[in-house]
C-alpha positions, 0 to 999 in steps of 0.5 A: 500500499502507497499513500499519495497525498496532495495539498489541494482536491485538483492536485488530487484528481490530476495525479490520478489521471496521470497515474490512470493514463501511465497505467492503461498505457502500459497494460495496453502495451503489454497485452493490446487491451486493459479491463478498468473497474469505475465506481459511481457517487459524485467523488470521482465525477471530476475525475471523469470530466478530467479523463474526457477533456480535450488535455486527456482525452487523447493521451490514451487509445480508448478503444482497447479498454473494457469498462466494468463497475465496482457497484451499481444501485437498483434503480433502472438504466435510465435512473439518475442515480445509476452509476452506469448512466451517470457515468456514460453522459460524463465519460463514455459519450464524450470519448465515444466509447463502444458499447461493446466495451462497456458491461452495464449492470443490468437492473431490470432482473430481480436483484439476485439474478442481476448479481448472477448475471453480471458475474457470468459476464465477467467470468465469460470475459476472462474466459472462465480464468481468474478474474485479474481486473487490471485496475480498480478505482474505488472512493471511500464513504463517510462511514468507511463503505467501498464500493457497496460494502457497507457496514454490517451487511452479510456481503462483507462476510462473503469470501468467494470472488463474485457479485452480489446483491445486497439489501441495505435496510437503512435505505430500503434499498438493493445494491449489486457489488463486487465482493471484496475478494474479487476486487482484491483480484485485481493487480492495481486497486487506486482509492480516490478520497477527497474532503474534511468529512472523509477524515475521520473514516479514512483514519480509522480504516488506515490506522484504527483498529481491524474493525470489517463489520464497521469499516468494510474498506479495511477489507480491500487488502491484497499481496498481489495487487498494488493498492494506492491511495490518492488523497488530499491534505484535508482528508488525510490529517488524522493520518499524521 
């Protein structure tokens, strides 16, 4: 694990974008394609906007990248809260990414079937071999969750690398999420964390006692992958 701390949010976003470009270009040079897992929520939106900007759009051969989603809200595809729809408007449409490169989560099915179907599509992409995403991009919630691995939910005990449906009682809603074991098989995992409201959760996840039920992001640990945290100074104030 490595920490990359920057003074401002803009610096965090730019350095993550530079790292993204370098990483995917290296992978494409090695095997002519790259698998990337994206996260929803508000924090990564400026990052996606920067990737789609004139400054960055020509730095990557986007036709070689296949996009997946770490989690999805169980809402229709056109719903404003749908991660795939949100990212499509900001990133995919701007870069003219072909639909064949994007593995959207099909939320038109019952929740458990959504998870099963998405898991099947991932396995098919990797030709039923061990799933090693090249790059996973994650965020961190104020409550210590990442993807849709929320505190005190059953999915936290899942030891199988797969996609699962999880019911959130406090939100009265389902989410579809990659399990921690699936995320941990990735070759590189990056966290994007900024803002003073994230400082407490970040401190507990990285420096606090191990409490996987309360701070699920602590589940993202791997001996085989490189885990990098891109953080601003305000969020990192509890780490020193």
